[in-house]
N, C-alpha and C positions, 0 to 999 in steps of 0.2 A: 503494499500499500503505499502509496505518495505520504511525502512529509506535510504536513497540515501548516502553513503559516499564515495567521492572525492578521492579515494584511493593512485590514479594517483596525483593530486596534493597533499596532504599529503604528499609523499614519496619524491617529487622533494623540497618541504619545505625543508626537512629533511637532502637530500643528500647536498641540496644548504648549510645548517650550517655546515655538518661534513666533508664538502671541507673546510670551514672555521676553523675546526679544526684539519687540516692536519699539521704534524709537533709538535702534542702538546706529553706530556710525558703521561703514562702509559692509565690510563682508560678516561682521558682526550682525547683523540683521537677517540676512538670508542664505548663507551657507551653513548647513544643518551641524557639521563640527566645529566650527567656529562658533556659531550661536550657541552650539550647548556649554562649550567650556565656559562662553562670556556670562552667561545666563547662572551658571552654578556658582563662578566667583562673586556674581551680583549677589547670589542668595545666601552665600558665607558671610559678605561684609553686612546683609541686612542685618544678618542675625548678631552681629559681633557689633554694630554699631546701636541697636536697640539698648543694649548695653551701657555701651560709652554715653549715648544721651543723658544717662542720669547722671554720670560723673561729671558732663559739662554743664547742664543746668545749675548742678550743686556749688559746682567752678562760679558761675557765673551769680548765682544769688550769694554768696559767699562774698564778690569784689563789688558788689552794690549795698551790701550792708556794709564792708567796710569801708566804703565811699562815704555812706551817709553817716556811717560811726563819727569819721574822719573830721566831718564838718561841724560836729559839736563837742570836736576835741577829745575823741576817745578810739582805741584800736577797735579791733575786730573782735581781737581775744578775750579784750578785757570788757566789751560791750556784750558778748557773747557769754559770758562768763557772771554778768551782774543778772543778765536778763536769766540763766537759769535758776539763778542765788534769789530771784525775785519773786520766781515760780509763776513769770509771763510764759504761758502752752500756747505760742507762736511761733511758725516753726518758719524755716529761713527763706522759702517759697515768700509767704507773705508779709515777714520781714524785708524782702528785698521790694514787693509791689509799694511797700509802702515806702520804704527810702524814695524808690523810683516816683511815684505815681501822686503822693499823700507824705510830703514833707513835714506838714505841722503834726499829724498823726504821727510821724517818726520820732518826731522832737517830741512829742508827748512821752511818750516812750522813754525816749533817752533820758528825759527831768526825773522820772519816773525811779529808772534804776540807778540814777546819781547819788 
């Protein structure tokens, strides 16, 4: 009996992967072997960078809090230490937003912890 190849499923698999490669430059978008490698690498980066995004945002929040605290004569570490000691339950994301967009509210927090 001849070997049965499920070409319908194979084609569907390839189409699905080529759909992911849409928008890539040059042969990455239309040559199967090149596109397959490009999509695999892209998915690897996507997985890795979902983790890195959290680090990046935390670093951004810390920079914004630091800038806001220094306007009131305090370093970031001093400010965060006093916030914890004063039992203010605001996370870095909220503090950074206050420092950026609501400086008067941030000043009130700084005055409270001083």
